[in-house]
MARNU-465098 format. One record per residue (C-alpha): residue in one letter; y, z, x. Coordinates in steps of 0.02 Angstrom, whole numbers, plus 50000, padded with zeros to 5 digits. Each point is the difference from the previous one (the first is absolute). Layout:
AYZX
...
//
This chain:
M523194733752405
T501505006049902
K500164998649812
I501374986850021
S498884989050108
I498585001849877
F501164995249858
I500634984650092
A498234994550040
L499495002149818
L501494989749945
A499554986250122
I498214999749938
L500564999949819
S501264986150037
T498684989750087
N498815002449858
L501324995149874
I500424984350099
A498164995550015
Q499735003149816
K501504989349956
A499404986150115
E498275000849921
K500794999749828
Y500894983750040
I498394992650069
Y499115004849840
E501354992049893
G500004984750112
N498124998249981
S500175001149812
N501314986249998
Y498964989750120
K498485000749886
S501124994849855
N500594985050104
N501755007350009
F500094996050184
K501895001550016
D500005017549927
A498525004350110
E500994994050152
I501445011549952
D498835014949981
Y499194997150170
R501684998550084
K500525016549922
S498415007750064
L500394993950176
E501735007649987
Q499145016849975
N498654996750129
P500344985450118
N498325002350086
S498954997549844
T498794986050044
I499424999549818
A501774996549938
K500244986950136
Y498374991149957
N500335000349813
L501794994150028
A499364985150099
N498784995949860
S501375000849867
L501094988450103
Y498554987950019
K499695000049813
Q501834995349970
G499844985150116
N501055008050136
Y498754994750132
K501195000950147
E500465018449978
A498215004349951
N499434991950162
E501185011150100
K499355015749913
Y498184995350031
K500364996950184
E500755017450014
L498465007449916
A498844990950122
N500585012450132
E499645015349894
N498525011550030
F498914994149854
S498145000649979
K499104983650034
R499774996549816
E501835003249963
L500544989950151
A498904985749939
K500975000049836
V501654999750093
F499484984950105
H499274991549846
N501655001549908
L500964995250157
G498954984150007
N500414996649817
S501875001550032
Y499854987850146
L498994988449890
E501354999749866
N501284995550134
K498854985850058
K499805008050170
Y498174996150008
E499665004050182
E500755017549979
S499035002749839
I498374995250089
D500345012850137
S500355013449869
Y498394996549905
I499015000750161
N500765017150039
A499555005549823
L498194994750026
K499935009250165
N500355015949903
N498934995449850
P498774985850038
N499245000549826
D501584996149901
D499564984149905
D501794997549937
T500654999650178
K498624987750050
Y500484988649857
N501865001050042
L499624996550182
A499044984249956
Y501404994649883
A501345003050133
R499024989650126
E499864985749876
M501865000849962
L500384999950187
R498904984650022
Q500914991049859
Q501695005050070
Q499564993450172
Q499354983849922
Q501614998049901
N501045002850156
K498924987350091
D500224987349861
K501865003649993
N500174997050187
K498964984249982
D501124993649860
K501525004350105
N499304990450148
N499574985249888
K501755000349929
N500755000150174
K498864985550045
D500514990549843
D501835003250039
K499704993850177
D499124984449936
K501394997349874
N501315001350136
K499014987850105
Q499894988049853
N501865001549973
Q500294996550184
D498844984949992
K500874994449842
N501695001750082
G499334990650150
D499364986049889
K501674999949911
N500924998450165
K498784986650050
D500324990849838
Q501865001950026
N499834993150176
G498954985849930
Q501294997149866
N501385000250130
K499004987850102
N499754989149848
D501845001449963
Q500374995150178
N498814985349985
K500844995749838
D501685001050086
D499334989350140
Q499364987649872
T501695000549916
Q500854997150167
N498804985950038
K500344992949828
D501855001650033
K499734991350164
G499024986749909
D501384998449873
Q501264999150140
G498964986550084
K499884990949835
D501865001749977
K500234993550174
Q498894985549959
N501004997249841
D501575000950103
K499254987250115
K499524989549852
D501725002349928
G500704994650164
K499004984149987
N500664997749826
G501735002950066
E499724986650124
Q499444989149859
Q501545004949906
D501034995450148
N499074984250006
K500374997749818
T501815003450031
Q499934988150141
D499114987749888
K501375002349872
D501274996950130
Q499034985150052
A499954994249820
Q501875002349989
N500074989850154
G499024986949907
Q498335005450074
K498505002049884
P499225017650000
K498355000250093
I499065012349884
S498724998249862
K500065007849827
K498555011750043
D500895006450153
A501585002749900
E499095010549872
R499165010350137
I501665003050086
L500795005249836
Q498615012649965
A500175007350175
M501855002149974
M499695009049837
N498715011550083
N501215003850140
//
């Protein structure tokens, strides 16, 4: 190996060591901020560490934790899922799945959180925190399913009520039309009665005309009687008949 090759190799080793040291420095600073609850600053430090060493599983894991602490559950969930494929020890992998389950739990994805906790327990069956979270996630899933069931039931009841209401409105409209038909029929009967009354009045008028005709005849007779009186003949009519004839003439 030439001196130049040896020099280049030494530079590469020194550069790698410097990058690794810088990445570790950012992790150290990030851990310090994390412990002080300065999660945003810790996130920045871990991202800087990953810029120096993108393959650092420690920086990735700590970054996911800092995101979770800030309430950024969606991005934290993505980071944990990436870490689930890393070559961790069982105990470390159990922590990854535990935190992955927590991120699902915060997003109310209870079925996914249950699966994550089960995977965590497969790697560490004695983790009491994971057991507790698993039981909690199952209870939350049960409540969610019950709420969905009640919601669907209320929706079905509402549809049924709307259907019954529409039916009642239809029946009401039918009764209204029936009443209108009955009213029309009554009006028709009323018109018929009016027509019959008119007919009766016409018949009465006809009778009056007939009576008036009789009176006319009597009047003619009276005229004739008058003529007869002028001719020296005595009228053949009583006082009562004269009054009745006069009244009929006035009515006419």
